[in-house]
C-alpha positions in Angstrom: 43.8 -12.6 14.9 40.2 -11.5 14.3 39.6 -9.2 11.2 35.7 -8.3 10.8 34.7 -7.2 6.8 33.4 -3.7 8.5 33.0 -3.1 12.1 30.4 -0.2 12.3 30.4 -0.4 15.7 33.9 0.7 15.9 33.2 2.9 13.2 30.9 4.8 15.1 32.7 4.9 18.4 35.3 6.9 17.1 32.6 10.0 16.9 30.8 8.6 19.9 30.7 11.8 22.1 29.8 13.9 19.0 27.1 12.0 17.7 25.3 11.6 21.0 25.6 15.4 22.0 24.0 15.8 17.8 20.9 13.3 18.6 20.7 14.5 22.2 20.3 18.1 20.3 17.7 16.9 18.3 15.5 14.8 20.9 15.4 18.0 22.7 14.6 20.4 19.9 11.0 18.7 19.7 11.5 19.2 15.5 12.2 15.8 13.9 11.5 16.5 10.1 12.3 19.1 7.7 13.9 21.5 10.2 17.3 23.3 10.9 19.3 20.0 10.9 18.7 18.9 7.1 19.4 22.5 6.0 22.8 22.9 7.5 24.0 19.1 6.4 22.2 20.0 2.7 24.1 23.1 2.8 27.2 21.7 4.4 27.2 18.6 1.5 26.5 20.4 -1.4 29.7 23.0 -0.3 31.6 19.4 0.1 30.4 18.0 -3.6 30.7 21.1 -5.0 27.6 21.5 -6.1 24.8 24.5 -5.6 22.0 22.0 -4.4 21.7 19.1 -2.2 18.5 18.0 -1.6 18.1 15.1 1.2 15.9 11.8 0.8 15.2 8.7 2.7 17.5 6.2 0.7 20.1 6.0 -1.9 17.1 4.5 -4.2 15.1 7.3 -3.8 17.8 9.5 -4.7 18.4 8.1 -8.3 14.6 7.6 -8.7 13.8 11.2 -8.3 16.3 12.5 -10.8 14.7 10.3 -13.7 11.2 10.9 -12.7 12.0 15.1 -12.4 13.7 14.8 -15.8 10.0 13.1 -17.2 8.0 16.0 -15.3 10.1 18.5 -16.9 9.6 16.9 -20.2 13.5 15.9 -20.8 13.1 12.6 -20.6 9.5 10.3 -21.3 9.1 6.8 -20.3 10.4 4.5 -23.2 13.4 6.6 -23.5 16.8 4.5 -23.2 19.5 5.3 -20.2 23.1 3.7 -21.0 24.4 2.3 -17.4 27.0 -0.4 -16.9 25.7 -3.7 -16.4 27.9 -5.0 -13.5 26.5 -2.5 -11.1 24.3 -3.1 -7.7 20.8 -3.4 -9.0 19.4 -0.4 -7.2 20.5 1.6 -10.5 18.8 -0.4 -13.0 15.9 0.0 -10.7 15.7 3.3 -10.5 15.8 3.2 -14.4 13.0 0.9 -14.7 10.9 2.4 -11.8 10.4 5.0 -14.5 9.3 2.9 -17.3 12.5 4.0 -19.0 15.1 1.5 -20.5 18.6 0.6 -19.4 21.1 -0.3 -21.9 23.4 -2.9 -19.8 27.0 -1.5 -21.3 30.1 -4.0 -20.2 32.5 -3.3 -18.1 36.5 -3.1 -18.5 38.0 -5.6 -16.6 41.3 -4.2 -15.6 38.9 -1.3 -14.0 35.8 -2.9 -13.3 33.8 0.4 -14.3 31.9 1.0 -17.1 33.5 0.8 -20.8 34.0 4.3 -22.3 35.0 2.3 -26.0 31.5 0.5 -25.8 29.2 3.2 -25.2 28.8 5.1 -28.6 27.8 2.1 -30.5 25.0 1.7 -28.3 23.6 5.0 -28.6 20.7 5.4 -30.6 17.7 8.0 -31.1 15.8 7.3 -28.1 19.2 7.6 -25.9 18.5 10.5 -23.0 21.1 9.9 -20.6 24.3 7.9 -19.5 23.9 6.9 -15.9 28.1 6.0 -14.8 28.2 4.6 -11.2 31.2 4.6 -9.1 31.4 1.5 -7.8 33.2 0.3 -5.1 34.7 3.9 -4.6 36.5 4.3 -8.1 35.9 6.7 -10.2 33.5 5.4 -13.3 33.8 9.2 -15.2 36.4 9.7 -17.8 36.0 12.9 -20.1 35.5 10.6 -23.1 31.9 10.1 -21.3 32.0 13.8 -21.0 32.5 14.6 -24.6 29.8 11.6 -25.6 27.3 13.3 -23.4 28.2 16.8 -25.1 28.0 15.2 -28.5 24.9 13.4 -28.3 23.2 16.2 -25.8 22.7 13.7 -23.2 22.1 13.9 -19.4 25.0 12.7 -17.4 24.0 11.0 -13.9 26.2 9.7 -11.2 25.3 7.3 -8.9 27.8 7.9 -6.3 26.4 5.6 -3.3 29.8 4.0 -3.1 32.2 7.0 -3.5 31.5 10.2 -1.5 34.5 12.2 -1.7 36.1 10.4 -4.5 37.9 12.9 -6.8 38.9 13.7 -10.7 41.8 15.5 -11.8 40.0 17.8 -14.5 41.7 19.6 -16.9 44.2 22.4 -15.2 45.0 20.2 -11.9 41.7 20.8 -10.9 40.1 18.0 -8.7 36.6 17.7 -9.0 34.4 15.5 -6.9 31.9 13.1 -7.9 28.9 13.9 -7.7 29.5 17.2 -9.2 30.7 16.0 -12.3 27.3 15.6 -14.4 24.0 16.8 -14.2 22.6 14.9 -11.4 24.1 12.9 -8.6 22.0 9.9 -6.1 23.8 9.3 -3.3 23.0 7.0 -0.6 23.9 7.2 3.4 23.4 3.7 4.3 25.6 3.1 7.5 28.1 0.9 5.9 29.0 3.6 3.1 31.9 5.6 3.2 29.2 8.5 4.8 27.0 6.7 6.6 24.0 7.0 9.2 22.8 5.3 11.8 19.5 4.4 9.2 18.5 4.8 6.0 19.2 8.2 4.2 20.2 9.8 0.7 20.1 12.7 -1.0 20.7 14.0 -4.7 23.1 16.7 -5.6 23.2 19.4 -9.1 23.2 22.6 -10.2 20.2 22.7 -12.0 18.0 24.8 -10.4 14.7 23.7 -12.1 15.3 20.1 -11.3 16.6 20.6 -7.8 12.7 22.0 -7.3 11.0 19.3 -9.0 13.0 17.1 -6.8 12.6 18.6 -3.3 8.9 18.9 -4.4 8.7 14.9 -5.6 10.3 13.7 -2.6 7.2 16.1 -0.6 4.4 14.2 -1.9 4.9 16.2 -4.7 4.4 19.3 -3.0 5.9 22.8 -3.4 3.6 24.2 -1.3 1.8 23.2 1.7 -1.7 21.6 0.3 -0.4 22.5 -2.9 0.5 19.5 -4.7 2.3 19.9 -8.4 3.4 16.5 -8.9 2.1 13.0 -7.5 5.0 12.8 -5.3 5.7 10.4 -2.7 6.8 10.8 1.0 10.8 10.4 1.0 12.6 12.6 3.4 16.1 12.7 5.5 15.1 12.6 9.2 16.6 15.4 11.3 18.6 13.0 13.5 20.0 11.6 10.3 21.0 14.7 9.0 22.8 15.7 12.6 24.4 12.4 12.7 25.7 12.7 9.0 26.7 16.8 9.7 29.1 15.0 12.5 30.6 12.8 10.2 30.9 14.7 7.1 33.5 16.8 9.0 35.6 13.8 9.7 34.9 11.8 6.2 38.2 13.6 4.6 40.1 12.0 7.4 38.3 8.4 7.3 39.1 8.2 3.8 42.8 9.0 4.2 42.6 5.9 6.5 40.9 3.7 3.6 43.6 5.1 1.4 46.2 4.1 3.3 44.6 0.2 3.6 43.9 0.4 -0.2 47.8 1.4 -0.6 48.8 -1.5 1.5 47.1 -4.1 -0.5 48.5 -3.0 -3.8 51.4 -3.2 -2.8 52.5 -6.5 -0.7 49.5 -8.8 -2.5 51.5 -10.8 -5.0 49.2 -14.1 -5.4 49.4 -15.2 -9.0 45.8 -16.4 -8.1 44.7 -12.8 -7.3 44.1 -10.0 -9.5 43.7 -6.4 -8.4 41.9 -3.7 -10.2 44.3 -1.2 -11.7 45.1 1.5 -9.9 43.5 4.7 -11.9 45.2 7.9 -13.0 43.6 11.0 -12.2 41.6 10.2 -9.3 41.6 9.8 -5.4 39.6 6.7 -5.3 38.1 6.7 -1.9 38.1 2.5 -1.1 34.3 2.1 -0.1 35.3 -1.7 -1.0 38.4 -3.4 -1.9 37.7 -6.0 -4.6 39.9 -8.8 -6.0 39.4 -11.3 -8.5 40.2 -14.8 -8.1 39.9 -17.2 -11.0 40.1 -20.7 -11.7 36.4 -21.2 -9.8 38.5 -21.1 -6.9 36.7 -17.8 -5.1 34.3 -19.4 -2.7 37.6 -21.6 -1.8 39.3 -18.6 -0.8 36.7 -17.1 1.2 36.0 -20.2 3.4 39.9 -20.2 4.0 40.1 -16.6 5.1 36.9 -16.9 7.4 38.6 -19.9 9.0 41.7 -18.0 9.8 39.4 -14.8 11.5 39.1 -12.1 8.2 35.8 -11.2 7.1 34.9 -11.1 3.8 31.7 -10.3 1.5 31.2 -11.0 -2.3 29.8 -8.0 -4.2 27.4 -8.8 -6.3 27.1 -12.6 -7.2 24.5 -12.3 -9.5 24.3 -9.7 -12.0 21.5 -7.7 -12.4 20.6 -9.2 -16.2 20.6 -12.7 -14.2 17.8 -11.2 -11.7 14.9 -13.1 -11.8 12.9 -9.6 -11.2 14.0 -8.9 -14.7 13.5 -12.5 -16.1 10.9 -10.9 -18.7 13.2 -8.2 -20.0 14.8 -10.4 -22.9 18.0 -9.8 -20.8 19.1 -13.5 -19.8 19.4 -14.7 -23.2 22.0 -16.0 -25.7 22.0 -12.4 -27.7 22.6 -10.8 -25.3 26.7 -11.2 -24.6 27.9 -9.9 -21.3 30.8 -12.3 -20.4 33.2 -9.7 -18.5 29.7 -8.8 -16.2 29.4 -12.3 -15.2 33.2 -13.4 -14.9 33.4 -10.4 -12.2 30.2 -11.9 -10.8 32.0 -15.1 -10.6 35.4 -14.1 -9.5 34.7 -10.9 -7.4 35.6 -10.8 -3.4 36.2 -7.9 -1.3 38.5 -8.0 1.6 38.6 -6.1 4.9 37.9 -2.3 4.4 37.5 0.6 7.1 38.5 3.5 8.6 39.4 1.8 11.6 41.4 -1.0 10.2 45.0 -1.0 10.8 47.7 -1.7 9.1 48.6 -4.7 11.2 45.2 -5.8 10.5 46.0 -5.4 6.7 49.5 -7.1 6.8 47.7 -10.2 8.3 45.2 -10.5 5.5 47.9 -10.3 3.2 49.9 -12.7 4.8 46.7 -15.4 4.5 46.4 -14.3 0.7 49.9 -14.3 -0.3 50.5 -18.2 1.5 47.2 -19.4 -0.2 47.6 -22.0 -2.7 
């Protein structure tokens, strides 16, 4: 049995007729940027996430960059201010902070949840701290009520990196569910093709309830212009095109259905993987995780051995992410990669993480074969 890590061909084929119709509609319209398709998708995605505003942009990295840049333009932050961020994130989160001259303050995750350890955050807050940026990594909820309380206590902005967690839910007080992307002051979203809500190319968006922030972000992503040929900011061209907006609007209609398929595969993995060499991340309470990825940890320096074994048996896997941000060459001059900065859990996760096949087109039979192979591995 050949089980790919993710088949974008199969994912796209599920809604092929609707996607073809949407793309053809845009082609025939003669309008390819900043038109009705963007308006419709932004309206529908804001409603889905539960925010007043959605601003489409070129990609997920830009979405995060514009949030921090807008806060600087509005006087909420200034270069040199600090942003607390998980140490074990994908590098895009860090890039968005440093791109704006802000200082990332790296905080270790918990090994059992793979998310930022909220018990370590308060000790890293200084008078220069202006925000906490949480990352719903792997499609798993990073938000906790303690993080929300810290933001209120210290008057910090809460920025969500929701690139991997479209549709993830948090059970707030009173049994009310809120989706990630609406839990903080602003959130960046990626629509890279492999994401739970993926375009047929690059795309991204910001969601927020803040009217002033939304207006600034929309201008910054359009050359800095709020009115044609009038430029309030020195911005850039970072727009979501009409074809991608139309594609995303189709796939948004089916997102919850796709998430249920992912959750069923994840539940099968949780219920049936029992190899003592494998550690599964903890199932989180008060949430509906959406399993963009299904990470496992393989100890004893045997991660690469397991990956080769699964590959030899027709199972595709991916390592996310083998080099932590503080170990990357691009940040060599930040002073992070020193004995003084101790991030052993982040580095252990980088050494042990392996992502199993996960997609809305995967079958339980395929999951069963993955489990059989893993449980047979010694």
